[in-house]
N, C-alpha and C positions, 0 to 999 in steps of 0.2 A: 795419507790424509790424517790430520790430527784427531785424537780420540774424542775431544769435545764436539767437533763438527759431526763425527760419525754418530754420537749419541743424539744430537739434535735432529739429524736427518732420520734416524731410526724412530724417534718419538713422533715426528711428523707423519711418517709412513703408517705407524700404528694408529694414530688418530684418524687418518684418512680411511684406513681399513675399517675402523669402528663405525665411521659415518656410513660407509657403503653397506656393511653387514647389517647394522641395526636399523638403517633407514632413517636416521636422525635428520632433522631439519638442518639447513645450512648453518654453519657456525657464525657467518658474518651477519651483522645486524641488517634486517630488511626494512624497507620503507613501510610505514604504517599503511594499512588498508583502510580507506574511508568508507563507511557505511552510513546511509541515512535510514535510521530505524524508526518505523512508525508504530505508535501505540495509542491507546485511548485511556486517558486518565480521568479520574473523577473531576467534573467541572468545578472550577474554583468558585463560580457564582451560583452553582446549583448542584448540591451533593447527590441529587437523584439522577443526574445526567453525566454524560461523558463527552470529552472534547478530544479531538485528534491532536497529537503532539508528535513532532519530529525531533529526534535527537541525533546529533552527529557523533558517530562512534569512530575512534581511531584505534584500530586493533593491530597488535603486533602479529604478523603472520605466523611467526614461530610459536606463538602461544594460542594458536587458533586451530580448531579441528572442524572439518566438514563431515557430517554424518549423513549417509545416504540410506534411507529407511525403506526396506522391503520392495525394492525395485526388481521384483521377481521376473523370471522368464515367462511365467504363465500364471494367471490368476483364475479362480473359479468362475469369475464373471468375465465374459468375453469383452464387454465394453471397457471394463477396467484394464484388461490386458492390452487392448488397442491404445488406450490413453497413455499407459506406461510406455509403450513403444514411441508414441509421439514426443514424450518428454526427453527421450534419450539424447538427440543431437544437441539441444541447448544445454542439458545437464552435463553432457560430456565436455562441452566448451567451457562451462563454468568451472567444472572440476579441474580441467587441464590448466586453466589460468590460476586457479587457487593453489594448485600443486606447485606451479612454477614460482609462485610468490613465497612458498615455504610452508604452506598450511598442510597439516596432516589430513589425509583422506581416509575415512573409515567407512568401509562398505559393510552394511548391516542387513543382508537378506536373511531374515529370520528363518530358523528351522532348515537351513541348507548347509550347515557347517561340515557335514561329511564330505560334501563335494569338494571342499577346500582343505581337506585334512593335511595335504602335503604342500600347500602353497606358502611361499615365504611370508606373504602378507598375513596369513593366518597365524603363523608362528610369532610375529611381532606382538599380536594381542595376547597370545597364550603365555609368552615369556615375560611380560611386564610384571615386576614384583608387586606384591600386595601393598596397597596404599595404606598409610597409617591413619588416614582420615576417611576410610571407606564407609559410606553411609550404610546404616543397618538394613535399609529397605531398598537398596539400589538394584537388587536382583529381581524385584517383583514388578508387576504391572501397577500403574496408577489407574484407579477405577475410571469409568467413562466420564464421571464428573467429579473433579477434585473438591474436597471440602472448602477450599478457598474460592472456588468458582461459584459465587452466590447467585446463580442464575440457572435457568433451564436451557438445555441445548436448543439452538435455534432451528435444528432440523430433526425430523423423526427418522432414525436409522434402525428402528426395531425390526424391520424385515430383512436386514442384512445389507441393504443399500444398492442392490443390483438395479440398474436403470434400463435393462434390456427388456424386449418383448418378444417371446415370453421370457420370464425370469430364468436365469441360469440355475443349474443344480449345484448346491454347495458341495465342494470337494477340496482336496489339498494337492493340486497338480504341480506346484512349484518345486523345483529341484535345485535351482541356482539363481544367481543374479542374471538379468537380461544380458545377452552377449554383447550388445553394442556399447555397453557402459564399461569403459576400460578400467582394468585393475592392474596396477603396477606393483613391482616387488617392494617398493618403499612405502606403499600404502599399508593399511591394516584391514583385516576381515574379522568381524565378530558380531554375534547377536546377543552377547552377554553384557548386562549392565555392569557387572563386577569387572570383567575384563576391560571394558572400555573405560571405566573410571580409573582403573589401575594404569592403563596406558596413558591416559591424559595426565594423571599425576606424575608419572615417570618423566613426562616431557614438559611439565610445568604449563599445561594448557588450561587457560581460564575461560576462553571464548569458544563458543560452539555455534556453528551454522548447521541447521537441519533442513533437509529437503527429502522428497520422496513421497510415498503413499502409505496409508490414506490419512488425510489430515485429521478427520474426526475420530479415527480409531488408533492405528499403530503409531502415527507420528506424534500424537499426544500421549498415548498410554504405555508404549513399550518401556522396558527398563532403562533404555538409553534415549527415551523420547523427551519431548519438550517439558512435560511436567516434572519429571525426575531431575532433569538438568537444572531447571529454574529453581525448584524448591531446595536443591542442595547446593546452591550458591554459584553455579556457573552463569556467565553472561551468555545468554542464548537468544538466537533469533531464528525465525522461520523464513525461508525463501518462498514468499506467498504465491509466486507464479510457477514455481517448479514443484507443484503438489496437486493432489486431486482428492476428492471425497468419495466415499461409498454412500451415495444418496440416490434414492429412487424419487424422481420428480412427481410421482403419483402419491407421495406421502407429504405430510405437513412440512413446510407451509405451502406446498404445491407450486414450487417455483422451478425454473430452469435448473438443470443439473449444475451448471457452472455458477449460477447465483447461489446455490446451496454451498458451494465451496467458499464463495465470498462471505457468506453469513458465518461460516465456521471461522474464517480468518478474522472477522470482526470480533467474534467471541474470544479468540486467542489474544488479540490485541488488548482486550479489556481485562482479561483475567489471568493470562499465563505469561506472555512475553511479547516483545516487539516483533515486527516483520520487516523484511527488505525485499527488493526485487532482484532478479538475476542481472539486471542492467548494471548493478553496482560492480560486478566483476567482469561481465562480458562487454560492457559499453554499448550494447545493442538494445533495441526495443525489447520490452519484456515478452516472455513467451505467451502465446495464445493457442488454445486447442483449435483444430480446424473446424470443428462443429460448433464452436462458440460464436454464434452469429448475432449476439446481442448488440444493440446500439450502445455506444460507449460515450459517457459524459465525463469530461475533465472539469473538476471544480477547483478554481483558483481562489484560495482563501488566505488573506493576509491583512487583518485589521484588528484593532484593539477595543473598539467601542460597542460592538453589537453582538458579541458572543457567537460570531460566525463559525468559529472552530467547533462549536457545539451544535448550533442550529442547522448548519449545512449538512453535516453527517447524519443528523436525525432525519432531515428531509430526504436525503439520498437513500437512507434505509427504506423509507416508504416507497420510493421509486423502484427499488430492487424488489421489494415484496409484491407490489401491485402490478408492476409493468416489466419486470425482468431487465431493467437497464443495468449495464455494467458501469459502476461508478469508481472513478479514480480521483485522488485528492492531491493537489499541488499546494503545499502548506508553507506559509511564512510565519515567523514568530509574531505573536500578538503583542507588539509593543509600538508605542507612538514615537519613541525616540531611540537613538542608538544606531550606529552603522550596521549592526548585525541584522537589523530588520530588513535590510535591502537584499533579500535572498528568498526565493520561493522554491522549495525543494520539490522535485518531481515534474518539472515543466516538460520533460520529454514525453509525458503522457499525451501531450497535444499532437504528437506524431501520428497517433492512431485514433484520436478522438473524433466522434461525429458531432459533438457539441461542446463548446466551452462555456462555462458559467463563471462569471467574474464577480467576486466580492472582495475587493482589494482596496486599500487606502494608502495613498501617497508613498508608493514604493518605486525606487529606481532599481534596475536589474543588471546583473552581469550580461555582457553581450550575448552569450550563448542562450541564456534564458529568454531575453527579449527576442532573439531570433526565432525561437520556437513559437512565440506568440504571433509575431509578424508573418512568419511563413504559414502558420495555421490560417490566419485571416486572409492572406493573399491568395490562398487556395480556394477561396469562395465558400468557406464553411461558416455555419451560423454561430451566434453568440447571444447569451442572455447576461445582462448586467444588472446587478443589485446594489442599491443604495450608494455606497462609496465608490462604486465602479466609475462614477462620473469624474472622480479625481484619483483614479487607481494608480496611475503611473506619473503623476505630477508631484514631484518632491519639492516643488517651489524653488528649484534651482539649487537646492542644498545637498544634492547627492554627492557621496564620496567620489573622488576622482576615479575615472575609468568605468563608472556605472552609467547606464542609459536611462533617460526618461522618455516618456511619450506624452508630452504635455497637451497635445491636441487630440488625444484618444477620445475624449468626450465629444468634441465637435465632429471629428472625422468618422468615427465608428458608430457612436451612440446617437449622434444627431442632436446632442444636448448643448447646454450652455450654463453649466453650474457656476455660480458665483457667490455662494454663501447660503445661509438658512436664516429663518426668522426666530431662532432661539427655541429653547425648550418650552413647550406649552403643556400645562397640566391637563388641559382638556383635549389634547391630541389633535388630529387632523381629520376632518370629515371628507371622506373619499367618495366620489360619485362618478358615474359613467359619463364620459364626455358626449356632447351633442353629436348625433349622427354615428356613434360608434357601437350602438347596441348590438348590431348583427355581426360584429367581428368575432371570429372563432375563439380568440383568446378570452373573450368575455362570456363565453357560454357558461351559464350557471353561476356567474359572478354578480353579486348585488352590491349596492352601496354599503359602506361600513365605516366605522371610526377606527383610525389607526393611532397608536401611541407615538408613531414617528413624528419628529418635528419637521416642519415643511421646508423643503429645499427651494431656493430661487433658481429657476431654470429657463425662464423666458428671455429672449425668443429662441425657439427651436429651429433646427434646419428645415428648409423647405421640403426636404424628403421625409420628414417625420410625420407620423399620424398619431395624434393624441387619442388615447383610449380612456384614461381616467384622470380626473382632476382632484386637487386637494384644496380645502378651504379652512382658514382659521379666522378668528374675529379680527376685524379692522385691517386685514391684509389682502393684497390682490390674490385672486385664484391662480394657482400654478398647476401645470401638468405634473402628474406623478407616475404615469405609465404611458409609454408610447412605443411605436415600432419605427424601424429605420432599415435601410439597406446599406451594405458595404461590400464592394467587389462582387455584387450580384447575390450576396447571401442575406438571409433574413436576420435582423437584429431586434431584440426586445430589451427595453430598459425600464426599471422602476426605481424611483427614489425612495420607496418604502423599504423596510427591512429591519426595523427595530426587533429586538429579540422576542418581544411579545406579539409581533405581527404573525409569526409562524404558528401561533395558537388560534388564529382567526381562519375559519374554513374558507372564506371568500378570498383571502390572500393566498392561502395554500393552493386553491383552485386556479387563481390567476397565474401563479408561477408554473404550475403543472401544465396548464393549457399553453403557456408561452413556450415551454420546452417542446411540446408536440408540434406547435405551429412553426417554430423556427426550424425544426428538422423535417418540416413538410410531412 
């Protein structure tokens, strides 16, 4: 065999050996992983508020790490231990698929490194050379509330967060990571911010996915946690359904344990980093704890006129605090023009929703997204429509090729007949209770009010519709502004009101809240 060929073959063998020994990601370029990252940005029209924003991330798997935080074999709180066990199957599937894509998996069960002293994955972290850009404070905790988080924590965790009765005794029983969570030789094991940073720099990792427990404590504050990763320049996201909080539901704000987690996720999206769901990698419905029996509302939000990406999350927050609803958001870009607006991220939330709330304007959808909506409604589940829902999926025939409209959604589902409005009226619309509707449950506690919404033309309604409230402006016919209907046996409520300032009116707030309870029976 020629010497040149021998040298080439020898080089290839050595490279392959290095890959196997060091656990490096595959040398071939991998297809980008697409993540829909949800965050809450300061509202463009209201600096005191936040609006939900979805951003499409295209991450190179070879430059991405998954950090699994403190998934211990045992926690001092029995409830926490049980919930960790529940997370394992979905987390294992997520990690397995992330690993197969070429992502580095870092297991970080803090204070258990002695157990892994001789594990090859432990060696990978220890042997990484010191990074030239090692942050000076990467080895320490970030305090419970970072100086950049200009807010108060949404839950009171001062008692340690055990939700058991009686409360468990604080101890340190953990010895290793929970057994069901697979660790492979090509993975890494470390609880050191310095080691993990060195390891990521060695492998040119810019992107970090964090999962594990507990969101309000270790996931945020550990040296390798969300705060340190974000403040030191890594692109970091939290997997919001593969986490849990240490929260006692008998403490402020006195909500369901799982609502407590949702409130912390909201805090993180505002002040720390975006979040994703496990569905991005597994392709399956997001994880839900077995004892999470809350009613689930999917809010479909995609319009540019009425600040719905701000007002709907604000309203949903009150539903969480007052009534322990689980709220999920299916968000489209707030634009009136451009093909990119014909996309609503997160429509798979309809698979497990008990109610859909639609505040969408003139969107056509990809087939899979429209199927989620049609399947949901065909199953006989309820719907609440707000303002532009009357022309939610009517793109006036101008949809890009391959996308689907539902131009009869108003007539079929809502029982309406939208065909324009009477123009912007500086005096607003006088809203009154319709004749004979006083005793309807949706109107309990609701009085007449003046709305800043300009009046929609909606007559005549379907025979199946029952008018609850009417709107009047000077020199124009009175129009219905709130009514009920049925579709496939399910209850439907619609209102043509929904101006951004309507949400400040107590009677409007009560109208929508009552409608949510009524439609879900």
